C-alpha positions in Angstrom: 174.8 114.5 139.8 177.1 114.7 136.8 178.1 118.2 135.9 177.1 117.9 132.3 173.6 116.6 133.2 173.1 119.6 135.6 174.2 122.1 133.0 171.8 120.5 130.5 168.9 120.7 132.9 169.8 124.2 133.9 169.5 125.3 130.3 166.4 123.1 129.7 164.3 123.1 132.9 161.3 121.7 131.1 163.2 118.4 130.6 163.4 117.8 134.3 162.3 114.2 135.1 161.2 112.6 138.4 164.5 110.9 139.0 166.3 114.3 138.6 164.6 115.6 141.7 166.5 113.3 144.1 169.8 114.1 142.5 169.2 117.9 142.6 168.1 117.5 146.3 171.4 115.8 147.0 173.2 118.8 145.5 171.2 121.2 147.7 172.0 119.1 150.8 175.7 119.5 150.0 175.5 123.1 148.8 172.5 124.7 150.6 173.3 128.2 149.1 173.3 126.9 145.6 170.3 129.1 144.4 170.0 127.7 140.9 169.8 124.2 142.2 167.0 125.2 144.6 165.1 126.8 141.7 165.4 123.6 139.6 164.2 121.6 142.6 161.2 123.8 142.8 160.5 123.2 139.2 160.8 119.4 139.7 158.3 119.5 142.6 155.9 121.6 140.6 156.0 119.1 137.8 155.1 116.3 140.3 152.4 118.5 141.9 154.2 117.5 145.1 152.7 118.6 148.5 156.3 119.6 149.4 156.3 122.4 146.9 154.7 125.2 149.0 157.0 124.6 151.9 160.0 124.3 149.6 159.1 127.7 148.1 159.3 129.3 151.5 162.6 127.7 152.2 164.0 128.6 148.7 162.9 132.3 149.4 164.9 132.3 152.6 168.1 131.2 150.7 167.5 133.7 147.8 169.3 137.0 147.8 166.9 138.7 145.4 163.4 137.3 145.7 162.2 139.3 142.7 164.3 136.9 140.6 162.7 133.9 142.2 159.2 135.5 141.6 160.0 136.1 138.0 161.1 132.5 137.6 158.1 130.8 139.2 155.7 133.0 137.1 157.6 132.5 133.8 156.2 130.4 130.9 159.4 128.3 131.2 158.4 127.3 134.8 154.9 126.5 133.7 155.9 124.3 130.8 154.8 120.7 130.9 152.6 121.2 133.9 150.3 118.3 134.7 146.6 118.6 134.3 144.9 120.5 137.1 142.2 117.9 137.2 142.0 116.7 140.8 141.7 113.0 141.7 138.2 112.2 142.9 137.9 110.9 146.4 134.9 108.8 147.2 133.5 110.2 150.4 130.9 107.5 151.2 129.4 108.0 154.6 132.7 108.5 156.4 133.2 112.0 157.9 137.0 111.6 157.6 136.7 110.9 153.8 134.3 113.8 153.5 136.8 116.1 155.1 139.5 114.8 152.8 137.3 115.5 149.8 136.7 119.1 151.0 140.4 119.6 151.3 140.9 118.2 147.8 138.1 120.4 146.4 139.7 123.5 148.0 143.1 122.4 146.6 144.8 122.5 150.0 148.3 121.2 149.8 148.6 121.7 146.1 151.4 124.0 144.6 150.4 127.6 144.7 150.5 129.1 141.2 151.4 132.8 141.1 151.0 135.1 138.1 153.0 138.1 137.0 150.5 140.6 138.5 150.4 139.0 141.9 153.5 140.3 143.5 151.3 141.4 146.4 150.0 137.8 146.9 153.6 136.5 146.8 154.8 139.0 149.4 151.8 138.1 151.6 152.8 134.4 151.2 156.3 135.2 152.5 155.0 137.5 155.3 152.5 135.0 156.5 155.2 132.4 156.5 157.6 134.6 158.5 157.6 132.1 161.3 159.4 129.6 159.2 161.5 132.0 157.0 164.5 133.6 158.5 166.8 135.9 156.7 170.2 134.4 156.3 172.8 136.9 157.5 176.4 136.5 156.3 179.0 136.1 159.0 180.6 139.5 158.0 177.2 141.3 158.2 176.4 139.5 161.5 179.7 140.7 163.0 178.9 144.2 162.0 175.5 144.1 163.5 176.9 142.7 166.7 179.4 145.6 166.9 176.7 148.1 166.4 174.6 146.5 169.2 177.6 146.4 171.5 178.4 150.1 170.8 174.8 151.0 171.5 174.8 149.2 174.9 178.1 150.7 175.8 176.6 154.2 175.6 174.2 153.2 178.4 171.0 154.5 176.7 168.1 155.4 179.0 164.4 155.6 178.4 162.8 158.9 179.6 160.0 158.6 182.1 156.5 159.2 180.7 154.7 162.2 182.0 151.7 161.0 183.9 149.8 164.2 183.0 150.2 163.6 179.3 147.5 161.7 177.5 148.7 158.6 175.7 146.9 157.7 172.5 147.1 154.1 171.5 146.0 153.3 167.9 144.8 149.8 167.2 146.5 148.3 164.2 144.0 146.6 162.0 144.7 144.1 159.3 142.9 145.3 156.2 142.3 143.4 153.1 142.4 145.7 150.1 139.6 144.7 147.7 141.6 145.8 144.7 144.5 143.6 145.7 142.4 140.6 146.6 143.0 137.5 144.3 142.0 133.8 144.4 145.7 133.1 145.0 145.7 135.2 148.1 142.6 133.5 149.3 144.3 130.1 148.8 147.3 131.4 150.8 145.1 132.1 153.7 143.7 128.5 153.4 147.2 127.1 153.4 148.0 129.0 156.5 144.7 127.8 158.1 143.5 131.4 158.5 140.0 130.4 157.7 138.3 133.6 158.7 140.6 135.6 156.4 140.0 133.1 153.6 136.2 133.5 154.0 136.6 137.3 154.0 138.7 137.0 150.9 136.1 135.0 149.0 133.4 137.4 150.1 135.4 140.3 148.6 136.0 138.3 145.5 132.3 137.5 145.2 131.6 141.2 145.1 134.5 141.9 142.8 133.6 139.1 140.3 129.8 138.6 140.6 129.8 136.1 137.7 131.7 133.7 140.0 129.7 134.4 143.1 128.2 130.8 143.1 131.7 129.3 143.0 133.0 131.6 145.8 129.9 130.8 148.0 130.7 127.1 147.5 134.3 127.7 148.6 133.1 129.5 151.7 130.7 126.6 152.5 133.6 124.1 152.4 135.8 126.3 154.5 133.2 126.4 157.2 133.2 122.6 157.2 137.0 122.7 157.8 136.4 125.2 160.7 134.0 122.9 162.4 136.4 120.0 162.1 
């Protein structure tokens, strides 16, 4: 990509075109730590409503030093400019179970870019935590060497674990994953769907149904479709 073209797009992200995505990706492949390029690539994928967006968001987060900056960018009006219509393409289901399943996924919006809002930092953090299996913190060589030295020093001191007194009563507390009703949002429910955590998604919509009774019919319909996915 020509330097002047990149600078122009960087200053005017809303003017990103489909052909720019490939050129920006080439820049990222050559310079993987180029954070502004990764942010622009996210914008390009969002404009295309690409199924690659959600995974790319996780990858971009892993290369981002300050994720609050990334969150502010993807929830900014600039990032949302020129978004395509959210109207979904209709899929004719006919009598085919496969097509019916695809229609359910389409209705639930599975695979579509997750849109966060300014007040959903909790949902964004949950998205990154739930994706911890694919996101790994990138540790600079200098920091890694320091960590290795600390570990080596710890081992050199020959630490020992004291024996547990058999007469003492050990109390084990079960760690339960709770879903705080006040923090529950439709975005978080969609995150559970993307992670195929269907039970969590159903619980999320149940909480939302109580939280927003005027949308209870919609949430009940979402739960019904999720159960179809579970059976498949």
